[in-house]
Each structure stands twice: as C-alpha cells, then as structure tokens.
C-alpha positions in Angstrom: 0.0 0.0 0.0 1.2 3.5 -0.9 0.2 6.9 0.3 -0.7 8.9 -2.9 -1.4 12.6 -3.3 -4.0 13.0 -6.0 -4.7 16.5 -7.3 -7.6 16.6 -9.8 -10.4 19.2 -10.1 -12.7 17.0 -12.3 -15.2 15.5 -9.7 -16.0 12.4 -11.8 -12.5 11.6 -12.8 -11.1 12.3 -9.4 -13.7 10.0 -7.7 -13.0 7.3 -10.3 -9.2 7.5 -9.7 -9.6 7.6 -5.9 -12.0 4.7 -5.9 -9.8 2.5 -8.1 -6.6 3.2 -6.3 -8.2 2.6 -2.9 -9.6 -0.7 -4.2 -5.9 -1.6 -4.9 -5.2 -0.9 -1.3 -3.6 2.6 -1.6 -4.2 5.5 0.8 -5.3 8.3 -1.5 -5.6 11.9 -0.4 -7.6 13.7 -3.1 -7.4 17.5 -3.5 -9.5 19.4 -5.9 -7.3 22.4 -6.6 -3.6 23.2 -6.4 -3.7 25.2 -3.2 -5.5 22.4 -1.3 -3.0 19.9 -2.8 0.1 21.8 -1.5 -1.5 22.1 1.9 -2.2 18.4 2.0 1.4 17.6 0.8 2.8 19.7 3.7 0.8 17.7 6.3 2.6 14.3 5.8 4.8 12.1 3.7 3.6 10.5 0.4 5.1 7.9 -1.9 3.9 9.5 -5.2 2.1 12.6 -6.4 -0.5 12.3 -9.2 -1.2 15.8 -10.5 -3.7 17.1 -13.1 -2.2 19.9 -15.1 -5.2 22.2 -15.6 -6.5 23.1 -12.1 -8.0 26.2 -10.5 -6.0 28.5 -8.1 -2.7 26.7 -8.9 -2.0 24.6 -11.9 -0.1 21.3 -11.9 3.1 22.8 -13.1 3.2 25.4 -10.4 2.2 22.8 -7.8 5.0 20.5 -9.0 7.6 23.3 -8.7 6.5 24.0 -5.2 6.8 20.3 -4.3 10.3 20.1 -5.8 11.3 23.1 -3.6 11.0 20.8 -0.5 11.2 17.3 -1.9 13.5 16.3 -4.8 12.9 12.6 -4.4 9.1 12.0 -4.6 7.9 10.8 -8.1 5.5 13.2 -9.8 3.1 11.9 -12.4 1.1 14.4 -14.5 -2.4 13.8 -15.8 -2.7 16.0 -18.9 -5.3 16.6 -21.6 -2.9 18.9 -23.5 -1.6 17.5 -26.8 1.1 20.0 -27.6 4.6 18.8 -27.2 5.7 22.0 -25.5 3.1 21.5 -22.7 4.3 17.9 -22.0 7.9 19.0 -22.0 7.1 21.8 -19.5 6.0 19.1 -17.0 9.5 17.5 -17.2 11.2 20.9 -17.0 9.5 21.7 -13.6 10.5 18.4 -12.1 7.9 15.9 -13.3 8.9 12.3 -13.9 6.2 11.0 -16.2 2.7 11.7 -17.5 -0.5 10.0 -18.6 -2.4 11.6 -21.4 -6.2 11.9 -21.1 -8.2 9.9 -21.8 -6.5 7.0 -20.1 -7.5 3.6 -18.6 -7.1 2.9 -15.0 -4.9 0.0 -15.9 -2.5 2.4 -17.6 -2.5 4.7 -14.6 -1.9 1.7 -12.3 1.0 0.6 -14.4 2.7 4.0 -14.3 2.3 4.3 -10.5 3.6 0.8 -10.0 6.8 1.6 -12.0 7.7 4.2 -9.4 6.6 2.1 -6.4 8.7 -0.8 -7.5 11.7 1.6 -7.7 11.0 2.8 -4.2 11.0 -0.8 -2.8 14.1 -1.6 -4.7 15.9 1.5 -3.4 14.8 0.8 0.2 16.3 -2.7 0.0 19.6 -1.5 -1.3 21.9 -2.2 1.7 24.5 -1.0 2.2 24.1 2.3 0.2 25.5 1.7 -3.3 27.9 4.4 -4.4 29.2 4.6 -7.9 32.5 6.3 -8.6 32.9 7.7 -12.1 35.5 10.2 -13.3 36.2 12.4 -10.3 32.5 12.1 -9.2 30.4 9.8 -7.1 26.7 8.9 -7.3 24.9 7.6 -4.2 22.1 5.5 -5.8 20.0 5.0 -2.7 19.9 8.6 -1.6 20.1 10.0 -5.2 23.0 12.3 -4.4 25.6 13.3 -7.0 28.9 14.6 -5.6 31.8 16.3 -7.2 34.4 17.6 -4.8 32.5 19.8 -2.3 29.4 20.1 -4.6 26.3 17.9 -3.8 23.3 17.7 -6.1 20.0 15.9 -5.2 18.5 14.1 -8.2 14.9 13.1 -8.9 14.1 9.4 -9.3 14.2 9.6 -13.1 17.4 11.6 -13.2 19.0 9.1 -10.8 17.8 6.1 -12.9 19.1 7.6 -16.1 22.5 8.5 -14.5 22.9 5.0 -13.0 22.2 3.5 -16.4 24.8 5.7 -18.1 27.4 5.0 -15.4 26.9 1.2 -15.6 27.3 1.4 -19.3 30.1 4.0 -19.3 32.0 4.5 -22.6 29.4 2.5 -24.4 26.7 3.7 -26.7 23.2 3.3 -25.3 20.5 3.4 -27.9 17.6 5.7 -27.3 15.1 2.8 -27.4 17.0 0.9 -24.8 17.1 3.9 -22.5 13.4 4.6 -23.0 12.3 1.0 -22.4 14.5 0.7 -19.3 13.6 4.0 -17.7 10.0 4.8 -18.9 8.9 1.3 -19.9 8.0 2.3 -23.4 9.5 3.9 -26.5 7.4 6.6 -28.0 8.0 10.1 -29.5 7.0 12.2 -26.4 9.0 10.0 -24.0 11.9 10.5 -26.5 11.6 14.2 -26.2 11.5 14.0 -22.4 14.7 12.0 -22.5 16.4 14.9 -24.2 15.2 17.2 -21.3 16.7 14.8 -18.7 20.0 14.5 -20.6 20.3 18.3 -20.6 19.8 18.4 -16.8 22.4 15.7 -16.3 24.9 17.6 -18.4 24.3 20.7 -16.3 25.0 18.7 -13.1 28.2 17.0 -14.5 29.7 20.0 -16.2 32.2 20.9 -13.5 33.8 17.4 -13.8 36.1 17.9 -16.8 36.6 14.1 -17.1 32.9 13.5 -17.9 30.9 14.1 -21.1 27.5 12.8 -22.2 28.0 12.4 -25.9 25.0 12.5 -28.3 25.0 10.2 -31.2 22.3 12.0 -33.2 19.2 9.9 -33.7 20.9 6.8 -32.2 21.6 7.3 -28.5 23.9 8.6 -25.8 27.2 7.6 -24.3 28.8 8.7 -21.0 32.5 9.2 -21.9 35.0 9.1 -19.0 38.5 10.4 -19.7 41.6 10.4 -17.6 
C-alpha cells in the first residue's frame, strides 16, 4: 500500500481514480485544486504525487515546482489533456517524472504508478548504500545524491535512474530505445523528447567534472564518456 497525493479538479475523474486506487489498497488523499493539494502535501509524507495539469487556483506545473522546492525525491506523475509537445515537456522541466495523457485507462495509470513504487521498494532494499565512482565524481544511488568535490546535487528518481544506467554502461553507446524502455517502460515520441530534457539536466550537473561528457550520437543514442 502506498500513500498517494491526487490533485484533480474534475469531480467524476477524481472520484474514479480515488476509488480505483483505494480498491488496490492505496491510501489516496484527493485534493480538488492546487492550493488544497500543496497544503495536503505539507501535512505528511507521500510515496507518489499524481497531479492534473489544468486546475484552478494553482495549476499542476506550479504545484510540482513547489513540491520540488521541498522534496526532490518523490515521483511526480502528471495527468494531462494537453496535446502540444511543449506542454508535455514543460512538465518535465519543472520536475515531473512521467505523464499519462487523457483519456486513459485505470490499468495504464496503475502501471505508471507501479513503475515508481517498485523503484521505491528496490531503493529501500539496497543495503549498504550503493555508491558509484565515475570520473572524479560519485553517485549515491540509494539517496540520489551526485557529488563532485564539495558540490552535492540531489536528483529526482528519473534523473537518478538515467544517470545510473549511463554510469553502468560508461564509454558504451546506449541506444535511445533501450534507455526509454529501461527508464520509462516504453519507446514513444514524447518520451523520447522527455529523454532529451533529462540529458540536458544531467549535463548541467556534471559540467564541473572535466573528465565527464555525455555524448549525443544523433538519432541513435547517448554515451557517457569518462576520460583520464
């Protein structure tokens, strides 16, 4: 069972999501606008946030940004009816980890949620903490902390999963479809565009370590190059 923050202003959809997730045994706290959702978030710990994009008082993007100000670890899953690529990418840019496009089935939403919950369980069972040394840097997989000299950077779950995959395949080309299937569970156009957003973020984090480079093989994939 997981404690889930649900932010959805549509009464019918919100009730259906809440009812289905509760039937699966989850503890769902349903808020009907962004202000109510951030107040609920501040009351206690959650395993995942499921946020509608279009909401009154505070939209899902602003809500996600406020959540990321205090918690960089919790997975954020957007529910969006917007079809434009720029809108979906905006969700990743403010700290979202994945999205489900409306209309969707409850099975699809359940699958997306379970992807993150399985990662939480796996991370919790990692004892002792697994630290990966690469270049002049270190990545703490369990606590999602990237360290270079005296600089420490907290990563989101998706950022951490992507960095771990690159490190474990260092100096080898990882094809885009392999990354997408491994991290997001599917290979589609919008997930591919989101991958580019996450690669840009990782490059920003790693830029101070001159021994590291994430090289883009255009249209094919990415490779983490580690030099002496």
